[in-house]
Short mmCIF file of the C-alpha atoms (twelve columns), coordinates in Angstrom:
data_MODEL
# 
_entry.id   MODEL 
# 
loop_
_atom_site.group_PDB 
_atom_site.id 
_atom_site.type_symbol 
_atom_site.label_atom_id 
_atom_site.label_alt_id 
_atom_site.label_comp_id 
_atom_site.label_asym_id 
_atom_site.label_seq_id 
_atom_site.Cartn_x 
_atom_site.Cartn_y 
_atom_site.Cartn_z 
_atom_site.pdbx_PDB_model_num 
ATOM 1   C CA . MET A 1   9.937   8.368   15.901  1 
ATOM 2   C CA . SER A 2   10.158  7.277   19.258  1 
ATOM 3   C CA . ALA A 3   12.656  4.497   20.733  1 
ATOM 4   C CA . THR A 4   9.632   2.344   21.378  1 
ATOM 5   C CA . PRO A 5   10.048  -0.494  18.706  1 
ATOM 6   C CA . LEU A 6   7.193   -1.098  16.124  1 
ATOM 7   C CA . TYR A 7   6.928   -4.235  14.267  1 
ATOM 8   C CA . ILE A 8   4.623   -5.494  11.254  1 
ATOM 9   C CA . ARG A 9   3.210   -8.791  12.572  1 
ATOM 10  C CA . SER A 10  1.221   -9.901  9.617   1 
ATOM 11  C CA . ALA A 11  0.317   -8.613  5.982   1 
ATOM 12  C CA . ALA A 12  -2.091  -9.514  3.217   1 
ATOM 13  C CA . GLN A 13  -2.812  -8.450  -0.236  1 
ATOM 14  C CA . ILE A 14  -5.387  -8.741  -3.114  1 
ATOM 15  C CA . SER A 15  -3.876  -7.313  -6.430  1 
ATOM 16  C CA . LEU A 16  -3.139  -8.525  -9.899  1 
ATOM 17  C CA . GLN A 17  -1.367  -11.485 -8.262  1 
ATOM 18  C CA . SER A 18  -2.485  -14.374 -6.773  1 
ATOM 19  C CA . PRO A 19  -4.687  -12.939 -3.866  1 
ATOM 20  C CA . LEU A 20  -3.840  -13.584 -0.024  1 
ATOM 21  C CA . SER A 21  -0.749  -15.386 -1.563  1 
ATOM 22  C CA . ASP A 22  3.124   -14.982 -1.793  1 
ATOM 23  C CA . ASP A 23  3.094   -16.807 -5.204  1 
ATOM 24  C CA . TRP A 24  4.391   -13.611 -6.766  1 
ATOM 25  C CA . LEU A 25  7.824   -14.239 -5.317  1 
ATOM 26  C CA . THR A 26  8.494   -17.446 -7.230  1 
ATOM 27  C CA . SER A 27  5.949   -17.465 -10.099 1 
ATOM 28  C CA . PRO A 28  4.421   -14.103 -10.546 1 
ATOM 29  C CA . ARG A 29  1.319   -13.805 -12.946 1 
ATOM 30  C CA . ALA A 30  2.115   -12.164 -16.350 1 
ATOM 31  C CA . VAL A 31  0.663   -8.622  -16.439 1 
ATOM 32  C CA . VAL A 32  -0.524  -8.030  -19.987 1 
ATOM 33  C CA . GLY A 33  -2.268  -4.662  -21.143 1 
ATOM 34  C CA . ASP A 34  -2.484  -1.202  -19.951 1 
ATOM 35  C CA . TYR A 35  -5.483  -1.940  -17.420 1 
ATOM 36  C CA . VAL A 36  -5.993  -5.145  -15.439 1 
ATOM 37  C CA . ARG A 37  -8.454  -5.681  -12.942 1 
ATOM 38  C CA . ALA A 38  -7.383  -7.374  -9.522  1 
ATOM 39  C CA . VAL A 39  -7.556  -11.189 -9.008  1 
ATOM 40  C CA . ASP A 40  -10.125 -11.757 -6.343  1 
ATOM 41  C CA . PRO A 41  -10.315 -14.748 -3.894  1 
ATOM 42  C CA . ASN A 42  -13.613 -16.752 -3.426  1 
ATOM 43  C CA . PHE A 43  -15.246 -14.243 -1.139  1 
ATOM 44  C CA . ARG A 44  -17.792 -16.859 0.000   1 
ATOM 45  C CA . ASP A 45  -14.607 -18.424 2.022   1 
ATOM 46  C CA . HIS A 46  -14.278 -15.377 3.861   1 
ATOM 47  C CA . LEU A 47  -17.822 -13.635 3.696   1 
ATOM 48  C CA . SER A 48  -21.124 -14.504 4.671   1 
ATOM 49  C CA . GLY A 49  -23.603 -14.384 1.727   1 
ATOM 50  C CA . SER A 50  -25.814 -11.608 3.536   1 
ATOM 51  C CA . SER A 51  -22.747 -9.564  4.217   1 
ATOM 52  C CA . SER A 52  -21.215 -10.091 0.515   1 
ATOM 53  C CA . ARG A 53  -24.574 -8.869  -1.041  1 
ATOM 54  C CA . ARG A 54  -24.727 -5.701  0.901   1 
ATOM 55  C CA . MET A 55  -20.965 -4.622  0.075   1 
ATOM 56  C CA . GLY A 56  -19.259 -3.302  -2.937  1 
ATOM 57  C CA . LEU A 57  -16.018 -4.904  -4.485  1 
ATOM 58  C CA . VAL A 58  -13.666 -2.613  -2.655  1 
ATOM 59  C CA . LEU A 59  -15.515 -3.340  0.690   1 
ATOM 60  C CA . LYS A 60  -15.301 -6.939  0.048   1 
ATOM 61  C CA . ARG A 61  -11.581 -6.761  -0.549  1 
ATOM 62  C CA . ALA A 62  -10.964 -4.736  2.341   1 
ATOM 63  C CA . VAL A 63  -12.778 -6.763  4.878   1 
ATOM 64  C CA . THR A 64  -11.286 -10.082 3.592   1 
ATOM 65  C CA . VAL A 65  -7.634  -8.693  3.731   1 
ATOM 66  C CA . ALA A 66  -8.417  -7.145  7.329   1 
ATOM 67  C CA . GLN A 67  -9.554  -10.788 8.440   1 
ATOM 68  C CA . GLN A 68  -6.624  -12.394 7.054   1 
ATOM 69  C CA . VAL A 69  -4.195  -10.050 8.690   1 
ATOM 70  C CA . LEU A 70  -5.987  -10.653 11.978  1 
ATOM 71  C CA . SER A 71  -6.050  -14.229 11.507  1 
ATOM 72  C CA . GLU A 72  -2.313  -14.327 10.560  1 
ATOM 73  C CA . ALA A 73  -1.522  -12.245 13.896  1 
ATOM 74  C CA . GLY A 74  -3.887  -14.559 16.175  1 
ATOM 75  C CA . LEU A 75  -6.207  -11.731 17.078  1 
ATOM 76  C CA . ASP A 76  -9.822  -11.052 16.918  1 
ATOM 77  C CA . ARG A 77  -9.974  -7.503  16.509  1 
ATOM 78  C CA . PRO A 78  -7.357  -4.483  16.300  1 
ATOM 79  C CA . GLU A 79  -7.303  -1.465  18.826  1 
ATOM 80  C CA . ALA A 80  -7.375  0.941   15.810  1 
ATOM 81  C CA . ILE A 81  -8.025  1.197   12.002  1 
ATOM 82  C CA . VAL A 82  -6.409  3.602   9.898   1 
ATOM 83  C CA . VAL A 83  -6.721  3.132   6.127   1 
ATOM 84  C CA . GLY A 84  -5.580  5.025   2.968   1 
ATOM 85  C CA . THR A 85  -7.449  5.540   -0.113  1 
ATOM 86  C CA . GLY A 86  -7.141  7.567   -3.452  1 
ATOM 87  C CA . LEU A 87  -10.864 7.778   -4.192  1 
ATOM 88  C CA . GLY A 88  -12.566 5.313   -2.083  1 
ATOM 89  C CA . CYS A 89  -15.524 3.107   -3.150  1 
ATOM 90  C CA . VAL A 90  -15.787 4.271   -6.849  1 
ATOM 91  C CA . GLU A 91  -17.931 1.523   -7.980  1 
ATOM 92  C CA . SER A 92  -20.722 2.607   -5.464  1 
ATOM 93  C CA . THR A 93  -19.918 6.190   -6.280  1 
ATOM 94  C CA . GLU A 94  -20.625 5.489   -10.148 1 
ATOM 95  C CA . LYS A 95  -24.043 3.537   -9.193  1 
ATOM 96  C CA . PHE A 96  -25.332 6.501   -7.095  1 
ATOM 97  C CA . LEU A 97  -24.557 9.020   -9.840  1 
ATOM 98  C CA . GLU A 98  -25.922 6.852   -12.592 1 
ATOM 99  C CA . ALA A 99  -29.118 6.286   -10.432 1 
ATOM 100 C CA . LEU A 100 -29.392 10.101  -9.871  1 
ATOM 101 C CA . CYS A 101 -29.130 10.692  -13.567 1 
ATOM 102 C CA . ARG A 102 -31.604 7.732   -14.517 1 
ATOM 103 C CA . THR A 103 -34.329 8.516   -12.004 1 
ATOM 104 C CA . GLY A 104 -34.153 12.300  -12.345 1 
ATOM 105 C CA . GLU A 105 -32.964 12.953  -8.851  1 
ATOM 106 C CA . THR A 106 -35.961 10.987  -7.241  1 
ATOM 107 C CA . LEU A 107 -36.344 7.699   -5.544  1 
ATOM 108 C CA . LEU A 108 -32.918 7.210   -4.798  1 
ATOM 109 C CA . GLY A 109 -32.199 4.368   -2.545  1 
ATOM 110 C CA . PRO A 110 -29.541 5.099   0.421   1 
ATOM 111 C CA . THR A 111 -27.233 1.967   -0.057  1 
ATOM 112 C CA . HIS A 112 -24.952 3.132   -2.735  1 
ATOM 113 C CA . PHE A 113 -24.922 6.777   -1.558  1 
ATOM 114 C CA . MET A 114 -23.717 5.522   2.037   1 
ATOM 115 C CA . GLN A 115 -21.268 3.213   0.446   1 
ATOM 116 C CA . SER A 116 -19.834 5.939   -1.786  1 
ATOM 117 C CA . THR A 117 -17.960 7.982   0.926   1 
ATOM 118 C CA . HIS A 118 -14.151 7.285   1.390   1 
ATOM 119 C CA . ASN A 119 -14.420 6.322   5.025   1 
ATOM 120 C CA . THR A 120 -16.926 3.630   4.296   1 
ATOM 121 C CA . ILE A 121 -13.926 1.157   3.821   1 
ATOM 122 C CA . ALA A 122 -12.493 1.784   7.319   1 
ATOM 123 C CA . SER A 123 -16.090 1.633   8.717   1 
ATOM 124 C CA . ALA A 124 -16.910 -1.725  7.020   1 
ATOM 125 C CA . ILE A 125 -13.661 -3.122  8.647   1 
ATOM 126 C CA . ALA A 126 -14.537 -1.929  11.898  1 
ATOM 127 C CA . ILE A 127 -18.118 -3.398  11.834  1 
ATOM 128 C CA . HIS A 128 -16.890 -6.931  10.649  1 
ATOM 129 C CA . THR A 129 -14.089 -6.941  13.371  1 
ATOM 130 C CA . SER A 130 -16.174 -5.361  16.053  1 
ATOM 131 C CA . CYS A 131 -13.472 -2.729  16.788  1 
ATOM 132 C CA . HIS A 132 -14.910 0.357   18.262  1 
ATOM 133 C CA . GLY A 133 -11.390 2.106   18.703  1 
ATOM 134 C CA . TYR A 134 -9.611  4.775   16.583  1 
ATOM 135 C CA . ASN A 135 -10.876 4.896   13.088  1 
ATOM 136 C CA . ILE A 136 -9.720  7.256   10.541  1 
ATOM 137 C CA . THR A 137 -9.289  7.529   6.697   1 
ATOM 138 C CA . PHE A 138 -6.505  9.441   4.483   1 
ATOM 139 C CA . SER A 139 -7.341  10.362  1.043   1 
ATOM 140 C CA . HIS A 140 -4.307  12.213  -0.480  1 
ATOM 141 C CA . LYS A 141 -3.824  10.261  -3.732  1 
ATOM 142 C CA . ALA A 142 -0.587  8.432   -4.001  1 
ATOM 143 C CA . VAL A 143 0.798   9.254   -0.376  1 
ATOM 144 C CA . SER A 144 -2.687  7.951   1.040   1 
ATOM 145 C CA . PHE A 145 -1.105  4.935   2.514   1 
ATOM 146 C CA . ASP A 146 2.011   6.680   3.775   1 
ATOM 147 C CA . LEU A 147 0.054   9.072   5.828   1 
ATOM 148 C CA . ALA A 148 -2.002  6.340   7.222   1 
ATOM 149 C CA . LEU A 149 0.988   4.323   8.273   1 
ATOM 150 C CA . HIS A 150 2.711   7.585   9.821   1 
ATOM 151 C CA . ASP A 151 -0.446  8.283   11.719  1 
ATOM 152 C CA . ALA A 152 -0.878  4.686   13.129  1 
ATOM 153 C CA . ALA A 153 2.631   4.570   14.093  1 
ATOM 154 C CA . LEU A 154 2.067   7.846   16.061  1 
ATOM 155 C CA . TRP A 155 -1.163  6.651   17.641  1 
ATOM 156 C CA . LEU A 156 0.590   3.419   18.692  1 
ATOM 157 C CA . LEU A 157 3.657   5.384   20.492  1 
ATOM 158 C CA . SER A 158 1.044   6.678   22.863  1 
ATOM 159 C CA . GLU A 159 1.000   4.957   26.143  1 
ATOM 160 C CA . GLY A 160 -0.517  1.499   26.768  1 
ATOM 161 C CA . ARG A 161 -1.458  0.903   22.911  1 
ATOM 162 C CA . THR A 162 -0.435  -2.064  21.276  1 
ATOM 163 C CA . ASP A 163 -1.665  -2.782  17.780  1 
ATOM 164 C CA . ALA A 164 -3.321  -1.219  14.732  1 
ATOM 165 C CA . PHE A 165 -4.581  -2.147  11.459  1 
ATOM 166 C CA . VAL A 166 -3.319  -0.093  8.539   1 
ATOM 167 C CA . GLY A 167 -4.366  -0.736  4.867   1 
ATOM 168 C CA . ALA A 168 -4.821  1.024   1.539   1 
ATOM 169 C CA . PHE A 169 -7.685  0.149   -0.993  1 
ATOM 170 C CA . ASP A 170 -8.448  1.197   -4.367  1 
ATOM 171 C CA . GLU A 171 -10.535 -0.069  -7.299  1 
ATOM 172 C CA . VAL A 172 -10.360 0.929   -10.664 1 
ATOM 173 C CA . THR A 173 -13.427 0.567   -12.903 1 
ATOM 174 C CA . PRO A 174 -13.541 1.054   -16.655 1 
ATOM 175 C CA . THR A 175 -14.793 4.272   -16.326 1 
ATOM 176 C CA . TYR A 176 -12.501 5.474   -13.781 1 
ATOM 177 C CA . HIS A 177 -9.639  4.052   -15.842 1 
ATOM 178 C CA . VAL A 178 -10.630 6.324   -18.686 1 
ATOM 179 C CA . LEU A 179 -10.553 9.447   -16.211 1 
ATOM 180 C CA . LEU A 180 -7.042  8.285   -14.874 1 
ATOM 181 C CA . ARG A 181 -5.866  8.317   -18.350 1 
ATOM 182 C CA . ARG A 182 -7.113  11.692  -19.321 1 
ATOM 183 C CA . MET A 183 -5.584  13.016  -15.776 1 
ATOM 184 C CA . GLY A 184 -2.191  11.487  -17.062 1 
ATOM 185 C CA . PHE A 185 -1.675  9.445   -13.966 1 
ATOM 186 C CA . VAL A 186 -1.810  6.137   -16.067 1 
ATOM 187 C CA . GLY A 187 -1.328  5.129   -19.868 1 
ATOM 188 C CA . ARG A 188 1.753   7.196   -20.575 1 
ATOM 189 C CA . ASP A 189 4.822   6.076   -22.657 1 
ATOM 190 C CA . GLY A 190 6.506   3.189   -21.054 1 
ATOM 191 C CA . GLN A 191 4.286   3.006   -18.107 1 
ATOM 192 C CA . VAL A 192 3.239   -0.292  -16.367 1 
ATOM 193 C CA . ALA A 193 -0.290  -1.397  -16.436 1 
ATOM 194 C CA . CYS A 194 -3.157  0.376   -14.188 1 
ATOM 195 C CA . GLY A 195 -4.185  -2.111  -11.697 1 
ATOM 196 C CA . GLU A 196 -6.067  -2.335  -8.411  1 
ATOM 197 C CA . ALA A 197 -4.666  -2.745  -4.762  1 
ATOM 198 C CA . ALA A 198 -5.995  -3.822  -1.402  1 
ATOM 199 C CA . ALA A 199 -3.156  -4.424  1.094   1 
ATOM 200 C CA . GLY A 200 -3.273  -4.605  4.875   1 
ATOM 201 C CA . PHE A 201 -0.993  -4.710  7.943   1 
ATOM 202 C CA . LEU A 202 -1.040  -5.397  11.594  1 
ATOM 203 C CA . LEU A 203 1.348   -2.699  13.259  1 
ATOM 204 C CA . SER A 204 2.401   -3.566  16.552  1 
ATOM 205 C CA . THR A 205 4.530   -2.887  19.792  1 
ATOM 206 C CA . GLU A 206 4.870   -6.552  20.072  1 
ATOM 207 C CA . SER A 207 7.463   -8.658  18.291  1 
ATOM 208 C CA . ASP A 208 5.386   -11.990 18.610  1 
ATOM 209 C CA . ARG A 209 5.659   -13.734 15.099  1 
ATOM 210 C CA . ALA A 210 6.564   -10.519 13.261  1 
ATOM 211 C CA . LEU A 211 7.550   -10.438 9.996   1 
ATOM 212 C CA . CYS A 212 9.823   -7.431  10.316  1 
ATOM 213 C CA . ARG A 213 10.662  -4.449  12.303  1 
ATOM 214 C CA . LEU A 214 9.632   -0.811  11.393  1 
ATOM 215 C CA . LEU A 215 12.626  1.116   12.197  1 
ATOM 216 C CA . ALA A 216 11.387  4.551   11.253  1 
ATOM 217 C CA . GLN A 217 8.840   6.282   8.733   1 
ATOM 218 C CA . SER A 218 8.679   9.722   7.300   1 
ATOM 219 C CA . VAL A 219 6.415   11.841  5.240   1 
ATOM 220 C CA . CYS A 220 7.564   15.129  3.919   1 
ATOM 221 C CA . ARG A 221 7.567   17.617  1.098   1 
ATOM 222 C CA . ALA A 222 10.359  18.751  -0.972  1 
ATOM 223 C CA . THR A 223 10.613  21.405  -3.740  1 
ATOM 224 C CA . GLY A 224 13.278  19.627  -5.801  1 
ATOM 225 C CA . SER A 225 15.562  16.647  -6.079  1 
ATOM 226 C CA . GLY A 226 18.436  18.180  -3.960  1 
ATOM 227 C CA . GLU A 227 16.158  19.010  -1.239  1 
ATOM 228 C CA . ALA A 228 14.502  15.534  -1.325  1 
ATOM 229 C CA . ALA A 229 17.995  13.858  -1.298  1 
ATOM 230 C CA . GLU A 230 18.840  15.871  1.812   1 
ATOM 231 C CA . ARG A 231 15.753  14.876  3.617   1 
ATOM 232 C CA . LEU A 232 16.586  11.127  2.740   1 
ATOM 233 C CA . SER A 233 20.113  11.654  3.988   1 
ATOM 234 C CA . ASP A 234 18.936  13.253  7.120   1 
ATOM 235 C CA . PHE A 235 16.392  10.370  7.543   1 
ATOM 236 C CA . LEU A 236 19.143  7.784   7.530   1 
ATOM 237 C CA . SER A 237 21.563  9.768   9.735   1 
ATOM 238 C CA . ALA A 238 18.638  10.226  12.295  1 
ATOM 239 C CA . HIS A 239 18.814  6.561   12.888  1 
ATOM 240 C CA . ASN A 240 22.655  5.908   12.469  1 
ATOM 241 C CA . LEU A 241 22.537  4.475   9.197   1 
ATOM 242 C CA . THR A 242 24.472  5.265   5.954   1 
ATOM 243 C CA . ALA A 243 23.955  3.977   2.200   1 
ATOM 244 C CA . ALA A 244 26.264  1.128   2.988   1 
ATOM 245 C CA . ASP A 245 23.905  -0.167  5.737   1 
ATOM 246 C CA . ILE A 246 20.818  -0.398  3.152   1 
ATOM 247 C CA . ASP A 247 20.661  -3.684  1.134   1 
ATOM 248 C CA . VAL A 248 17.997  -2.861  -1.240  1 
ATOM 249 C CA . VAL A 249 15.759  0.052   -2.148  1 
ATOM 250 C CA . VAL A 250 11.992  -0.761  -2.850  1 
ATOM 251 C CA . SER A 251 10.975  1.950   -5.271  1 
ATOM 252 C CA . GLY A 252 8.019   3.190   -6.897  1 
ATOM 253 C CA . ILE A 253 9.469   3.557   -10.311 1 
ATOM 254 C CA . ASN A 254 6.786   2.621   -13.073 1 
ATOM 255 C CA . GLY A 255 8.536   2.961   -16.478 1 
ATOM 256 C CA . TYR A 256 7.248   6.667   -17.192 1 
ATOM 257 C CA . ALA A 257 10.829  8.316   -17.334 1 
ATOM 258 C CA . PRO A 258 9.472   11.802  -15.935 1 
ATOM 259 C CA . HIS A 259 7.910   10.102  -12.791 1 
ATOM 260 C CA . ASP A 260 10.847  7.561   -12.390 1 
ATOM 261 C CA . GLU A 261 13.435  10.415  -12.378 1 
ATOM 262 C CA . ALA A 262 12.878  11.700  -8.852  1 
ATOM 263 C CA . TYR A 263 13.482  7.995   -7.942  1 
ATOM 264 C CA . ASP A 264 16.717  7.794   -10.152 1 
ATOM 265 C CA . GLN A 265 18.159  10.949  -8.669  1 
ATOM 266 C CA . LEU A 266 17.372  10.091  -5.254  1 
ATOM 267 C CA . CYS A 267 19.266  6.960   -5.419  1 
ATOM 268 C CA . ARG A 268 22.029  8.316   -7.345  1 
ATOM 269 C CA . TYR A 269 22.599  11.001  -4.859  1 
ATOM 270 C CA . VAL A 270 22.306  9.111   -1.587  1 
ATOM 271 C CA . CYS A 271 22.529  5.243   -2.304  1 
ATOM 272 C CA . PRO A 272 24.213  4.895   -5.739  1 
ATOM 273 C CA . GLN A 273 25.639  1.460   -5.365  1 
ATOM 274 C CA . VAL A 274 22.175  -0.137  -3.751  1 
ATOM 275 C CA . PRO A 275 20.191  -2.557  -5.787  1 
ATOM 276 C CA . VAL A 276 16.500  -1.213  -6.589  1 
ATOM 277 C CA . VAL A 277 13.407  -3.369  -6.439  1 
ATOM 278 C CA . ALA A 278 10.650  -2.151  -8.707  1 
ATOM 279 C CA . TYR A 279 7.370   -3.667  -7.592  1 
ATOM 280 C CA . LYS A 280 4.867   -1.915  -9.654  1 
ATOM 281 C CA . GLN A 281 6.149   -4.154  -12.691 1 
ATOM 282 C CA . VAL A 282 4.719   -6.914  -10.805 1 
ATOM 283 C CA . PHE A 283 1.742   -5.112  -9.015  1 
ATOM 284 C CA . GLY A 284 0.722   -2.284  -11.366 1 
ATOM 285 C CA . GLU A 285 0.017   1.331   -10.893 1 
ATOM 286 C CA . CYS A 286 -2.916  3.152   -8.722  1 
ATOM 287 C CA . TYR A 287 -3.256  5.411   -5.829  1 
ATOM 288 C CA . SER A 288 -2.680  2.680   -3.313  1 
ATOM 289 C CA . ALA A 289 0.024   0.656   -5.049  1 
ATOM 290 C CA . PRO A 290 2.634   2.053   -2.534  1 
ATOM 291 C CA . ALA A 291 1.179   -0.047  0.231   1 
ATOM 292 C CA . LEU A 292 1.993   -3.021  -2.100  1 
ATOM 293 C CA . GLY A 293 5.464   -1.926  -2.303  1 
ATOM 294 C CA . PHE A 294 5.614   -1.631  1.508   1 
ATOM 295 C CA . TYR A 295 4.026   -5.335  1.409   1 
ATOM 296 C CA . VAL A 296 6.770   -6.497  -0.921  1 
ATOM 297 C CA . ALA A 297 9.607   -5.005  1.634   1 
ATOM 298 C CA . CYS A 298 7.858   -6.745  4.429   1 
ATOM 299 C CA . ARG A 299 7.807   -10.128 2.805   1 
ATOM 300 C CA . LEU A 300 11.386  -9.900  1.417   1 
ATOM 301 C CA . LEU A 301 12.675  -9.526  4.714   1 
ATOM 302 C CA . GLN A 302 10.738  -12.444 6.240   1 
ATOM 303 C CA . HIS A 303 11.797  -14.726 3.376   1 
ATOM 304 C CA . ASP A 304 15.203  -13.586 3.587   1 
ATOM 305 C CA . ALA A 305 15.744  -13.301 -0.196  1 
ATOM 306 C CA . ILE A 306 15.003  -11.458 -3.153  1 
ATOM 307 C CA . PRO A 307 13.821  -12.926 -6.543  1 
ATOM 308 C CA . HIS A 308 15.711  -11.653 -9.507  1 
ATOM 309 C CA . HIS A 309 12.560  -10.796 -11.363 1 
ATOM 310 C CA . LEU A 310 11.922  -7.872  -8.910  1 
ATOM 311 C CA . PHE A 311 15.019  -5.991  -9.723  1 
ATOM 312 C CA . SER A 312 14.540  -2.810  -11.744 1 
ATOM 313 C CA . SER A 313 17.304  -3.666  -14.482 1 
ATOM 314 C CA . ALA A 314 18.551  -6.781  -16.303 1 
ATOM 315 C CA . VAL A 315 22.164  -6.164  -14.566 1 
ATOM 316 C CA . SER A 316 23.003  -9.353  -12.908 1 
ATOM 317 C CA . VAL A 317 22.789  -8.986  -9.071  1 
ATOM 318 C CA . ALA A 318 24.443  -11.269 -6.603  1 
ATOM 319 C CA . PRO A 319 21.919  -13.126 -4.103  1 
ATOM 320 C CA . ILE A 320 20.977  -10.861 -1.159  1 
ATOM 321 C CA . ARG A 321 19.958  -11.699 2.293   1 
ATOM 322 C CA . PRO A 322 18.461  -8.292  3.135   1 
ATOM 323 C CA . THR A 323 18.930  -6.865  6.737   1 
ATOM 324 C CA . HIS A 324 17.765  -3.439  6.084   1 
ATOM 325 C CA . ILE A 325 15.372  -2.216  3.331   1 
ATOM 326 C CA . LEU A 326 14.673  1.399   2.273   1 
ATOM 327 C CA . TYR A 327 11.195  1.896   1.071   1 
ATOM 328 C CA . ILE A 328 10.630  4.998   -0.963  1 
ATOM 329 C CA . ASN A 329 7.441   6.603   -2.424  1 
ATOM 330 C CA . HIS A 330 6.718   9.965   -4.028  1 
ATOM 331 C CA . SER A 331 3.735   11.852  -5.408  1 
ATOM 332 C CA . GLN A 332 4.191   14.479  -8.222  1 
ATOM 333 C CA . SER A 333 7.931   14.864  -7.083  1 
ATOM 334 C CA . THR A 334 6.700   16.988  -4.192  1 
ATOM 335 C CA . ASP A 335 5.422   14.561  -1.534  1 
ATOM 336 C CA . TYR A 336 7.749   12.049  -0.379  1 
ATOM 337 C CA . ALA A 337 7.481   9.174   2.100   1 
ATOM 338 C CA . PHE A 338 10.547  7.059   3.524   1 
ATOM 339 C CA . ALA A 339 10.274  3.927   5.487   1 
ATOM 340 C CA . LEU A 340 13.208  1.703   7.132   1 
ATOM 341 C CA . LEU A 341 12.579  -2.018  7.546   1 
ATOM 342 C CA . GLN A 342 14.703  -4.322  9.466   1 
ATOM 343 C CA . ARG A 343 15.103  -8.059  9.542   1 
ATOM 344 C CA . ILE A 344 14.394  -9.577  12.916  1 
# 
């Protein structure tokens, strides 16, 4: 990444926790069951009635999150919109397919079809913020957000660009949850609940009222734990940091041992003495959950403290005022994403 500094100026989330709020830091909602829907705000406080009626649930969440992010940053519109999503507007896709079967492929209304495509989310944000700039969607399962963040950072490092909205959004309907269980993505032994995620950020070259600084971010492939550890070591070295400089690791562990082994090996090989934060025990698992992990890292640096309930083990950890946080995500132990965030 270029020497041009990048900052996270604002962030917002709708998830299993209280929406558009940081109550999860001090009084997290208990997550009970293996499948839990997100807690939505009162959309009438954020969207007009006519707009709300035309949008599916994930679109309402995305537009509401984007408006909150822009409001916190004091902006009316971003210069660019970059979105990650696992499967896009699942609810609208299901309604389109149900109508297709019910009517025998005749008399189909266009709305659900138009809203079923993955890039509908980024388009809806653009329409409601009057953003006519760069607009792109990444749909690569559990690394969708990381690729969106990486692309937004590269776009911003071009001359004369100031800010970009970056987000990740996924809804999980009951039917979709059944499919995810059959795929083995959720519902495995010891795994956290399957949830939903809507998280957004304003990535900027300006530090005004910023939550934290994004020092670096990288997405790579690795064929084994040894290669992944080498990539992570090189990532830290490239920015003149060692494990001793990292105060905490924000990890995507979810309770399923084969999935968590990749994180355990990375931490054991590269930063064995660094405490680990496990955000999925609070926010659940879905393809866009990594965006909530990044959100957690930003808020921990902003609030200058880490609540004990976020640590991955019951071992007592001394109070930490983090200066550097390392965010780690992986998909199927082959696609890895790293990000370094710094307190301002």
